[in-house]
N, C-alpha and C positions, 0 to 999 in steps of 0.2 A: 783403511781407505789409502791409496797411494796418490802421489802428486804427479802431473805431468806438465810438460811445457808447450801443450798444444799438438800432440802427436797427429799423424793423419789418420790413425786408426781410433780415434775418439772424437766425440762430437759435443759442441755446447749445447746448453738448453734451448737456445733459440733454433739451432738447428734440428733438434730432436723434435721439438714442437711443430716445426714445418714437415717434417718427414711424417709424423703421426696424425696430423690434423688435429692436434690438442693444444690449448693455450699454455704459455709458459706458467701461468698461475697454477694450472692443474698439476703440471709437474712440480712445481714447488710443494703443492699440497701432498702430493704422493710421497715426496721425500720427507717433509715433516712428520707424517704419520708412520714413516718407516715401511711403505708399500714398495716404494721404488727409490732406493738411495743409490746414487751415482757411485761407481766404482772409483772415480778419481776426482781430484780437485786440481785446479791450476794453483800455480804458486800464488796467484792473487786471490785464491780462495773461490773461484768461479766452478761451477759444476761441470764436469766432464764425462760423458756416457760412453761405455764401450759396447761391443757387439753383445755380450751377454746382458747388459742391462736393456737394449734394444728388443732381444728376445722376450725379456720378462714384461717389457711394455706392451708388446704385441699380445701376449697372454693375458695381461690385465685388460686391455681394450676389447679382446674377444669376450671376456667373461662379463665385461661392463655392458656391452652391447646385448648380451644374452640375458641381462637383468639382475646380475648378481651384485649385492651390496658390497662395498669396499671391504669390510671386516671378513666376509666370506671369501672373497677373493685372495686375500691375504693368507686364510686359513688352507685354502686348496693349493695355492703356489708353494707355501712353506712347509707342505705335508711330505716328512721324508720316505713315506712309503709309496709316494705316486712319482713316476718318472715322466719326462716331457712327452713322450708318445703317448702315455695315458691321458694326459690335458689334451692333447690333439684329437684323440679318438672321441672323448667325451664332447668337445666342441664341435666336432664334426657332426655328431649325431643331433645335437642341439640345434646347429645352424640348418641342417637339413629339414628339420620339422619347421624351423622358423621360416625357411624359403617357401616350403609348401603352403604355410598359412599365408605369406605376404602374397603370393601368386594369386591366391583366391581373392584376397582384398583388392589387388591390382585389377583384376577382372571385374570386381564389382564396383570399383570406382570408374573404370571406364564405361561401364553400363550407365551409371548416372551420369557421367559427363555427356555421353550421347543423348540420353533421354532429356536432360537439361537444354542441349543445344538445339533439339527438335520440338522442345516444348512439350515434352509427354510427362505427365505426372506418373511416378513410379507408385506401385501398390506397397503397402507395408512389408509385403513378402519379400518383393524385389528389392526394396531399400536394405533389408536386413539378411539378404543372402550371404553376406560376409561372414555371419557367425554361424555358418554350417546349418545343422539340422535342427537347431533349437528354434522354437515358436517364438516369432518376433513379438506377438502379441502377449506372450506370457508375463513380460516386464510391466506392462500396461495393468494387467491384472494383478500381479504382485504388489503394484504400487497402491492401486485402490485398496486391496485388501490390508495392507499395512498402515497406509496414511488416509484412507478414504474419509474417515470420520473427523479429520483434523481442518482447521481453517486454512492451514498452509496448503493443503492438497486442493481445496475448494477453489482457494484464490488463483492457484497456478492453472487450474483448468479454465477458470473465468478469463484469465489474461490470454492463454494460448489460444483460445477459441476467437479472440479478436485480432490476432496477428496475421498480417497480410505477407504475400512471398518476400517483399521488400524488408519487412521486419524481421523475418527469419534469416534473411541474408546478412542484415545488420548484426543480429544476434551471432551468428556462426563467424562473422569477421572479427568481432570481439574475442570471441573464443580462440580463434585461430592466433590472433595477435598476442594474446595472454600466454597461450601455449607455448609459442616460439620464445617470448621473452623469458618465461619460467624455466623452460628446458636449458637455455642459454646459462641461466643462473646456477641451476643443478650441476650441469657439466662442468662449469668453472669451478665447483667445490665451495659455493658460498654456504655459510652456515645458515640453517633454517631460522635461528634466531637473530641473525642481522636485519638491520633496517631495510634492506632491498628485498629480502625474503618476505618480511612481515607486510611490507607495503603492497607486494603481489597477492599476498594472502587477502589482505583487505579489499584489493581489487576485485578478487574472487567472491568475496561475501556480497560487495555492492552489486556485482553483476546478476548474481542470484536475486538480491532484494530489488533490482531494478526489473528485471525480466519474468520473474516467477512468483515469488512471494516474499513476504517480510521475513528477512533472515537476521535474527539477532546473533550476538556472538555466543549465545548458549546454543542456539541452532546450529551455527556454524561449527562448532567443536563437536557436536553430535554427528553432523555430517562427516567431519575429517576422520573420525574414527570408523566410519562406515567404508570409506575411500580405501582403507587398509584391511578392514576384515572382511569385506565383500570381495572375493575374487574378481568379480566382473568390473567393479570400480577400480580396482587395484590394476587390472590389465590395462583399463583405459588409459589412466594417468601414467603408468610405467612404459606405455608405448611412445610416450613423448620424450622420456629419458630414463634410463635405468635408474630405479631407486626413487622416482619423482613422487609417488604415492605416499610414502612415509615421509618424505621431505616436506611436501605440502602439509600432511597432517601436523607434524611438528611446528611449521610456519604458522598454522592456523592457530594452533594452541598458544603459541608465544604472542601472536597478535591480539587474541582475545584477552589474554592477560594483561598486555601492554594499555589495552583499552579500558578494562575493567577495574583495574587496580589503581588507576589514576583518579 
């Protein structure tokens, strides 16, 4: 690593954070784990990033947006067999597929917004158009097959049957607020065993407990494993922020241990 005195062709960590739309904390984390080590330091020891560093950061953020965990991003970027053009081709293919999916989702959301504005109740088929050709009712059937004989399933059905439109709006507002805060935490590189992550995991458990069925810590840990093993749940959580499903799983396990071991 070389030292600079603030040359015009190098940038401070704050400048790079502003360019890339990430936090300074995220850049510090990338440096700490060796994913993006700035090529220069000022004489005062401050990080300075050159053009090559910015190129690497762009690649990192592309892969993160596409859902790759940090260790896989590092392996891809440091593979001596892969040139930069290969990365761009791979990312272009993945992004094109993502764009097509997001366009379908945007159309479904617009349809739902129009329907809500006009007071029209969408059918189950219309609500789940975003999922393509899959049968929207198959999940309800599967849930009944897997958990239909349990008290938790019966209780969730009893509660849901009593909810009004306003109840569902409040429920969704809670989900949206929680999702935004958890995504921010993951993007900032917060460890899943940190208090902030475990507190949000506890909020997640209490939300289930309040709205659907009694959710013990044991039940919550079982759900956590399903969020990672079931691709549908994983896709739902990872859509909030890349890697969120596994991060949440780890935070839930840590939170359960925190409460049950004391």
